Structure formats: structure tokens, C-alpha cells
TORSEMI-71030 format. One record per residue (C-alpha): z, x, y. Coordinates in steps of 0.001 Angstrom, whole numbers, plus 500000, padded with zeros to 6 digits. Each point is the difference from the previous one (the first is absolute). Last residue first. Example, Ala and Ser with C-alpha at 12.3 -4.5 7.8 and 13.67 -1.06 7.14 Angstrom:
// TORSEMI-71030
- up|east|north
- 507140|513670|498940;
- 500660|498630|496560;
//
This chain:
// TORSEMI-71030
- up|east|north
- 821756|272629|379953;
- 498855|503391|498688;
- 496375|500694|500938;
- 500659|503523|501258;
- 502108|500784|496894;
- 497343|498648|497665;
- 497237|501957|501765;
- 502130|503213|499822;
- 500714|499719|496292;
- 503718|499380|499472;
- 502153|502999|499108;
- 501453|500299|503509;
- 501117|496364|499862;
- 502017|500560|496818;
- 501596|503156|501342;
- 500848|498307|503294;
- 501401|496987|498118;
- 502374|502205|497920;
- 500968|502596|502610;
- 501060|497655|502803;
- 502833|498306|498088;
- 501165|503333|498590;
- 500075|501520|503494;
- 501891|497000|501384;
- 502528|500079|497142;
- 500521|503758|500404;
- 500467|499598|503753;
- 502489|497158|499452;
- 502085|502177|497691;
- 499901|502999|502335;
- 500967|497937|503052;
- 502894|498387|498125;
- 501223|503324|498649;
- 499790|501681|503404;
- 501882|497197|501716;
- 502686|499940|497291;
- 500379|503786|499968;
- 500134|500112|503805;
- 502859|497503|500085;
- 500068|496653|501778;
- 503475|498500|500142;
- 501010|496361|499809;
- 503264|498351|500990;
- 501827|496816|499091;
- 503692|500657|500568;
- 502218|499173|497018;
- 502768|497437|500497;
- 503507|501144|499014;
- 501840|498505|497031;
- 497636|501534|497479;
- 500039|498092|496706;
- 496279|499278|499984;
- 498115|500123|503287;
- 500605|498448|503390;
- 497397|500396|502730;
- 499715|501692|503375;
- 497334|499911|502719;
- 500516|502263|503017;
- 496590|499183|501487;
- 499352|503600|501075;
- 499354|501157|496438;
- 497557|497160|499353;
- 498083|500538|503268;
- 499779|503774|499509;
- 498820|499463|496424;
- 497282|497612|501189;
- 498749|502526|502564;
- 500027|502858|497490;
- 498156|497830|497460;
- 497300|499145|502554;
- 499494|503653|500957;
- 499944|501097|496359;
- 497613|497176|499106;
- 497587|501155|502713;
- 500172|503555|498629;
- 499640|498659|496462;
- 496927|497984|501009;
- 498390|503066|501572;
- 500822|502097|496945;
- 498719|497306|497627;
- 496760|499697|502002;
- 499541|503756|499801;
- 500434|499917|496219;
- 497592|497102|499592;
- 497438|501687|502248;
- 500354|503144|497884;
- 499323|497913|496908;
- 496893|498603|501685;
- 498588|503382|501017;
- 500813|501679|496672;
- 498167|497245|498104;
- 497026|500339|502354;
- 499928|503781|499678;
- 500166|499808|496203;
- 497035|497603|499915;
- 497848|502316|502114;
- 499044|499168|503555;
- 496288|500301|500686;
- 499338|497438|502717;
- 499025|497377|497374;
- 503411|500538|498345;
- 501738|499401|503331;
- 498053|496763|500483;
- 500823|498851|496455;
- 503687|500689|500636;
- 499788|497999|503217;
- 498515|497150|497998;
- 503041|500155|497679;
- 502338|499543|502990;
- 501616|496656|499107;
- 501164|501465|496687;
- 501997|502606|501927;
- 501986|497412|501976;
- 500563|497800|496937;
- 501445|502882|497997;
- 502158|501044|502935;
- 501391|496465|500301;
- 500653|499777|496257;
- 501671|503397|499724;
- 502170|499611|503102;
- 501373|496654|498802;
- 500371|501246|496438;
- 501977|503037|501149;
- 502255|498067|502360;
- 500801|497400|497347;
- 500498|502578|497244;
- 502028|502326|502230;
- 502273|497159|501086;
- 500464|498797|496412;
- 500673|503517|498712;
- 502420|500597|502875;
- 501761|496746|499114;
- 500537|500975|496373;
- 501004|503619|500667;
- 502355|499107|502857;
- 501730|497274|497984;
- 500564|502430|497143;
- 501285|502649|502411;
- 502201|497456|501769;
- 501651|499167|496692;
- 500718|503671|499414;
- 501037|500459|503631;
- 502597|497264|499640;
- 501326|501361|496738;
- 500192|503533|501359;
- 501708|498818|503193;
- 502516|497982|497980;
- 500828|503071|497937;
- 500195|502364|502956;
- 503794|500197|500189;
- 500031|500694|496238;
- 498204|503237|500836;
- 496318|500855|499458;
- 498882|498898|503473;
- 503168|501514|501420;
- 499051|503487|498853;
- 502747|501150|497600;
- 502300|503010|500346;
- 502365|500752|497122;
- 503451|501539|499749;
- 501899|500882|496830;
- 500465|503654|501103;
- 499197|502816|497564;
- 498988|502373|502789;
- 496440|500350|498626;
- 499870|496212|499596;
- 500896|499526|503652;
- 497203|502377|501077;
- 497410|498341|497743;
- 501085|496550|501146;
- 499735|501048|503649;
- 496490|501421|499581;
- 498832|496887|498122;
- 501474|497741|502684;
- 498187|501923|502743;
- 496678|499767|498136;
- 500435|496282|499311;
- 500920|499266|503617;
- 497034|502014|501291;
- 497609|498102|497706;
- 501391|496620|501082;
- 499249|500560|503671;
- 502849|500238|502485;
- 499406|503468|501381;
- 503072|500907|502067;
- 502108|498886|497054;
- 502670|497315|500125;
- 502927|500624|497661;
- 502482|497393|498795;
- 502908|501848|498432;
- 501984|498149|497363;
- 503325|498854|498543;
- 502493|501691|502283;
- 503278|501758|499324;
- 502933|500444|502386;
- 501945|497198|498343;
- 502596|497321|500750;
- 497569|497137|499322;
- 500782|498259|503299;
- 500355|503310|501836;
- 496667|501185|498604;
- 498356|496743|501120;
- 501495|500348|503486;
- 498893|503644|500290;
- 496448|499073|498959;
- 499687|497512|502843;
- 499453|496368|498966;
- 497272|497669|498762;
- 500680|496762|498133;
- 497797|497927|497696;
- 501116|497071|497863;
- 498019|496925|501137;
- 497224|502234|501371;
- 499438|501335|496483;
- 499041|496549|498747;
- 497683|499362|502968;
- 498212|503328|499967;
- 499451|502059|503155;
- 503636|500966|500593;
- 499985|498416|503456;
- 502921|501295|502056;
- 502761|498400|502044;
- 502050|501933|502515;
- 503114|501955|500934;
- 502374|498238|497593;
- 503261|501928|500375;
- 501417|501671|496892;
- 503258|499640|498051;
- 500673|502116|496910;
- 501161|499190|496475;
- 500840|502021|496874;
- 500704|499090|496390;
- 500505|503042|497764;
- 497587|500943|497208;
- 499676|503700|500869;
- 496529|499495|501495;
- 501474|497286|502186;
- 499993|496321|499073;
- 498884|497686|502773;
- 501128|498220|503134;
- 498201|499435|503291;
- 501728|498145|502822;
- 498071|498412|502834;
- 500505|500022|503781;
- 498161|497600|502284;
- 501686|497039|498248;
- 498373|496727|501065;
- 496862|502059|500523;
- 497484|499525|502809;
- 496626|501537|500734;
- 498229|501108|503159;
- 496763|502023|500043;
- 500106|503647|501076;
- 496494|501251|500653;
- 497818|502483|498134;
- 497409|497508|498719;
- 499999|500197|496220;
- 496994|501582|498334;
- 497069|497898|498717;
- 497458|501366|502466;
- 500037|496916|502247;
- 503776|500012|500283;
- 502494|498354|497647;
- 503372|498898|501387;
- 499363|496263|500416;
- 498389|499860|496543;
- 503241|501141|498376;
- 501779|496839|501064;
- 502710|500287|502658;
- 503665|500502|499096;
- 502951|498272|498384;
- 503003|501419|498216;
- 502256|497891|497773;
- 500264|502550|497154;
- 497359|498260|497873;
- 497748|500040|503078;
- 500456|503766|500258;
- 498977|500414|496359;
- 496758|498179|500782;
- 499271|502265|502984;
- 500974|503245|498301;
- 503102|501494|501602;
- 500348|503109|502152;
- 503232|501985|500070;
- 501972|501911|502606;
- 503133|502182|499856;
- 498433|503453|499761;
- 499060|500401|503651;
- 496855|498981|501883;
- 498652|496510|500746;
- 496579|501488|500818;
- 499669|502004|496771;
- 501418|497041|498072;
- 497376|497571|501266;
- 501065|497468|502658;
- 500321|496225|500045;
- 497343|497790|498462;
- 497015|500705|497741;
- 501195|503592|500055;
- 497772|502713|498537;
- 499269|501953|503180;
- 498816|503241|498393;
- 496973|498132|498592;
- 497504|502053|502010;
- 501572|503142|498558;
- 502039|498990|496953;
- 500720|503661|499235;
- 501450|500552|503473;
- 502279|496973|499674;
- 501146|501201|496583;
- 500789|503453|501376;
- 502202|498386|502666;
- 501846|497785|497507;
- 500495|502344|497083;
- 500344|497345|497306;
- 502296|497450|498414;
- 498394|497553|497670;
- 499901|496413|498962;
- 501011|497354|497513;
- 502373|497212|500940;
- 501831|497227|498170;
- 501135|497169|502226;
- 503114|498736|501778;
- 500762|497398|502661;
- 503636|499169|500831;
- 500257|502606|502757;
- 497003|502314|499614;
- 500011|501614|496562;
- 497599|502429|498349;
- 500344|500731|496273;
- 498541|503004|498203;
- 496994|502280|500056;
- 499172|503522|501217;
- 497041|502376|499802;
- 500510|503269|501880;
- 497045|501439|501901;
- 499299|503360|501625;
- 496968|499926|502291;
- 497395|502745|500351;
- 497313|500333|502678;
- 496591|501578|500655;
- 500071|502452|497099;
- 497040|502311|499378;
- 500959|502624|502592;
- 503611|499828|498762;
- 499070|501337|496578;
- 502888|502486|499845;
- 502314|497420|501597;
- 499016|497357|497462;
- 500881|502320|497123;
- 503294|501056|501587;
- 501052|496414|500693;
- 499066|498947|496464;
- 501948|502884|498431;
- 503100|499394|502130;
- 499839|496283|499267;
- 499854|500649|496260;
- 502975|502351|500129;
- 502004|497502|502082;
- 499272|497058|497700;
- 496914|497777|499815;
- 501374|496883|498314;
- 498701|498242|496868;
- 502861|497775|498792;
- 500386|498724|503562;
- 496589|498316|499710;
- 501310|497554|497372;
- 497475|497247|499216;
- 497045|501919|501438;
- 501045|503103|498099;
- 500251|498116|496717;
- 496533|498511|500420;
- 498426|503317|500965;
- 499712|501279|503573;
- 503146|502107|499730;
- 498898|501565|496724;
- 499675|503530|501411;
- 502075|500314|503169;
- 498160|499184|503183;
- 497244|501193|502339;
- 497752|497224|501294;
- 496509|500565|501365;
- 497759|499292|502994;
- 502601|498161|502049;
- 502136|497176|498627;
- 501093|498609|503378;
- 498884|496458|499107;
- 498235|499727|503376;
- 498691|503539|499680;
- 498756|500754|496501;
- 500068|496512|498521;
- 498651|498168|503027;
- 497515|502817|500569;
- 498582|499550|496498;
- 499749|496217|500384;
- 498251|500372|503346;
- 497586|502590|498576;
- 499033|497707|497119;
- 499447|497123|502413;
- 497883|502245|502215;
- 497745|501051|497146;
- 499674|496377|498846;
- 499044|498796|503475;
- 497529|502839|500518;
- 498322|499285|496658;
- 499512|496371|500984;
- 498913|500716|503554;
- 497644|502871|499144;
- 498302|498280|497066;
- 499406|496761|501897;
- 498881|501837|503156;
- 497513|502138|498056;
- 498558|496993|498173;
- 499646|498034|503235;
- 498171|502881|501697;
- 497819|500645|496939;
- 499037|496339|499717;
- 499212|499880|503726;
- 497696|503013|499666;
- 498239|498535|496977;
- 499333|496768|501884;
- 498759|501896|503054;
- 497704|502347|498086;
- 496892|497799|499999;
- 500540|499189|503697;
- 500613|503682|500742;
- 496577|500946|498661;
- 498822|502275|502829;
- 503383|501516|500704;
- 500747|500664|496331;
- 496445|501258|499561;
- 500533|502571|502753;
- 503057|501340|498146;
- 498045|500253|496754;
- 497207|501859|501820;
- 502499|502464|501428;
- 501524|500585|496575;
- 496598|500373|498353;
- 499027|502747|502433;
- 496711|499230|501812;
- 497094|502211|498876;
- 498418|497369|497733;
- 500445|497334|502670;
- 498274|502110|502644;
- 497171|500948|497625;
- 499392|496371|499014;
- 500053|498901|503626;
- 497311|502579|500742;
- 500656|503236|501803;
- 498117|500414|503321;
- 497564|502941|499932;
//
């Protein structure tokens, strides 16, 4: 005996029936589908932009700024007094021996370490003079820590390319005060924000500068260094004072073997790993009675501007995300509501065929969920295409006090895609549930006669 239509529908799985309804009522679902696609793309692009901006700022501090994952220094060095007089908080021979031994024991966790000596004083080139603030560092280790930013010269050559202990790099604005001239920063920046590894010409009236300062013993000392290149310090005010030199040159200028800090890059560069490593170091140093402290860069004075910027960005993110979610949610809700309300007669037909109210509600909510998944998949494809176009365009923009333009880039992360799809699915299900429940409760004649 051939099964009746009622029997076939009753035996058909609800999921399969919901999928068939999507095909059969695609005109009713088209508006909802487009709303979901647009909502997904809006959420993905905005969240992806903010995620990428946060990552860029973190990488600029860790690698471009050569800070690494954490800073090891003498206790108090990052306070106000330490920032005014770094030489009052040196890491002496005993401290260096302890740090070197600790890092060597945990070598599998450490990607790179750079010794740094802060230095300040007066720089003179012929008749031009200016105050300088900078650092000496392990040149080759610093280049390895910077990674993609190893070539840090706007013009000329980086220290690790120039070689030797007699070279210095000057901040662009400081160089102009000393009668040097080079190309603008924008000419050196590649599509990813890092400098293009190519030697660009620059000129200095005096290619050799003299640095003078007070040594750790209070004596006046001076050394002469060759200008190997110009550097961008990142911030305009700092760029007018910044110098970079080999550690040996800074120690010779200050007449000391001490350093002021270790910048340590960990193999795992997440914040949790940095905090755990710093806690282990601080416990070990405390057990030895050494006045040394390790601080993740995000919690250090070096990260103060980053923390402020990310705090403001967090507020902006929360407000705009709420607006985007509200607009996308209301758009999906209203279109889904309209689509279901247009199918009240279909609900009456299903009821006349023997479908229970709960089955009808489940059928329509499942359709809403499936529609959200289809729309999210289409939105994912569209968002990926738009992101590829934006990232390939090489667009940059200026922001705040940064002297270097920031590349406009967007990333699409699984958490963002999954969150957007889940949110839109919940909205679609909620939008389908209410009118489906109301229609299922109508008497069958009223549902069949619904206009």
C-alpha cells in the first residue's frame, strides 16, 4: 500500500524537512539571508580590524621596539627616580651572572636575550649640538629579537650591517638638528609596516658625531662615532633625542661594565607565558637576595602608552560592537519575523496533516538556525574576499603621536567567525520561535484563512 502524504511527512526527519523548506521558500528567506550575510561581514571586519590593530601595536613594542616579552632590571629602575637616573640602578657582575645562569637553565623557553645600557648626554656635530637619550645594546642579538624589523634604518645601514663598535644611529628629527638629511619615513615602510631592507642614501654635514656625558664615577667623558644610519624612534618627541649604539660603545662612554636591563623574548610570546616566566625569575632572585625583578612588558613602564591606547580601544570596541550587534540583530530579527509570519497558512496546513504544535515550532526554529548557518557561511566567504582585498591594497594611515604610518590590515580569527555565527543563529532562532509558536496555537481554520 502506498503511504499517504501525511504518513510520509510524519516519518520525515524534522531536519530534512526544514532543509527542504529552505529550498522551497527561498524567496521568503532571501531577505533574512542577506541580513545575516551583511551582519556577519560587519561583525567580522570590525572585530578583525581591532584584533589586528592590537596585534600590530604589541609586535611594534616587542619586536620593533626591541623590548621582547619581559624586562629584567634592578628593583626600582622603572620608577620615576630610575627613569631619571638609570645609572643609579645598574645590574652589576653578580646580577649579570645570576641572570645569565637563570636564562641558560631555561634556554628552551627563551628565544633571545639582549643586554641594554641606557645612556644620555650631549651629541655634537660640528657647530650643531643637541641633548640625546638612547641605549647601547647587543647588536646581533637585537637584530634577531626584532625579527621582521631587523632592518631598522630609515636611511643608511643598521648597526648589525655596519659592523664594529664605532657606529651610531640617530633619530630622524635629531639627525635634522645635527645637519643630516634623509628620506621621509614613509619611503622606507613596506606593505607590512616593517622597513624595506635596502640602503637609502642620507647626508650629514659632519658624518662623525661626538657624544659626551658624565660617567658612573662623575667624570666627563666623550667618544666619537660614525653615523651609520637614521632610525625612526616611533614617537615624534623621542625621535628628536634618540640614538642607538653598540653596547660596547655605550659602556666605553660611561666607563662601566654594568648594564641597566635585559630584554628577553620568550619562545611563547603570549602574556600568560611572560607572567609565569617573570614570576619564576622573581622567586629565584628573591631566594638569592638579589634586588632584581622581571616584568612583562605590558606591565612595565615601557608598555604604559600601549596600556592607555588599548584601554581606550577597549571602550571604543565595546561601544561599536554593541552598535554593530544591535543593528545586525534587529535586521535579522525583523526579516525573520516577517518571513515566518508570511507562512501562517503553511502552519495551518501542517496542523491539518497532523503535526503537533511542538513539532511546528521545532521545525521553524530549526529552519532559522539552518538559515543562519548558510548565511554565515556566505558571509565568511564574502568577508574573506574583502579582507584579502584590504590587506593587499597596502593602505596606511597616521594615528596619534606615532611618527610612522600604521598599515591598515584585517584578520579573520576562528573565535570571531564562530562568535558571529553563533550570535546570528541565536537571533534567527529567537525570531522564528515567537511567530511560529503564535501561529501554531491558532485554530486550524484561522491559520488556513490567514491573509
